[in-house]
C-alpha positions in Angstrom: -4.3 -11.3 6.2 -4.5 -8.1 4.2 -2.7 -4.8 4.9 -5.0 -1.8 4.5 -3.1 1.3 3.3 -5.7 4.1 3.5 -3.4 6.2 5.7 -0.3 5.9 3.4 0.5 9.3 1.8 -2.1 11.0 4.0 -1.6 10.7 7.8 1.4 8.3 7.5 4.4 10.0 5.8 6.5 8.3 3.2 9.2 7.1 5.5 6.7 5.5 7.9 4.7 4.0 5.1 7.9 2.3 3.7 8.8 1.1 7.2 5.3 -0.4 7.7 5.4 -2.1 4.2 8.9 -3.4 4.8 7.9 -4.9 8.2 4.7 -6.4 6.6 6.8 -8.1 3.8 9.4 -9.2 6.3 6.6 -10.8 8.5 5.4 -12.7 5.4 2.5 -10.4 4.4 1.7 -10.5 0.7 -1.8 -9.0 0.1 -2.4 -5.2 0.2 -5.7 -3.2 0.0 -5.4 0.1 -1.7 -7.5 2.6 -3.7 -7.0 5.6 -5.9 -8.7 7.7 -3.3 -6.3 6.8 -0.5 -4.2 9.9 0.1 -5.2 11.3 -3.3 -3.5 8.4 -5.1 -0.3 8.8 -3.0 -0.9 5.4 -1.3 -0.8 3.6 -4.7 2.3 5.5 -5.7 4.1 4.4 -2.5 3.0 0.8 -2.9 4.2 0.7 -6.6 7.6 1.8 -5.5 7.8 -0.9 -2.8 6.4 -3.5 -5.2 9.2 -2.7 -7.6 11.7 -3.7 -4.9 9.7 -6.7 -3.6 7.7 -7.9 -6.7 8.1 -11.6 -6.0 6.9 -11.1 -2.4 3.3 -10.2 -3.2 0.5 -12.5 -4.0 -2.1 -9.9 -4.8 -3.5 -6.4 -4.5 -7.0 -5.2 -4.0 -7.7 -1.7 -5.5 -11.0 0.1 -5.6 -11.9 3.4 -7.2 -13.9 5.6 -4.9 -16.4 8.0 -6.5 -18.8 10.5 -5.1 -22.4 10.4 -6.2 
């Protein structure tokens, strides 16, 4: 199962984002979907901070750069 984080740093404030990520890790989650365009990069910044605290808990990340054509 993968946690999508497109609302982190946008409609989901920092405290709520951390609570969701902590609950996800506590439940055994270890794969996160993120992108530079999510919350103007704020999503990836929040995830990096949480990853620093839980680096051994994650199996992988999926990051995608969104561009406009």
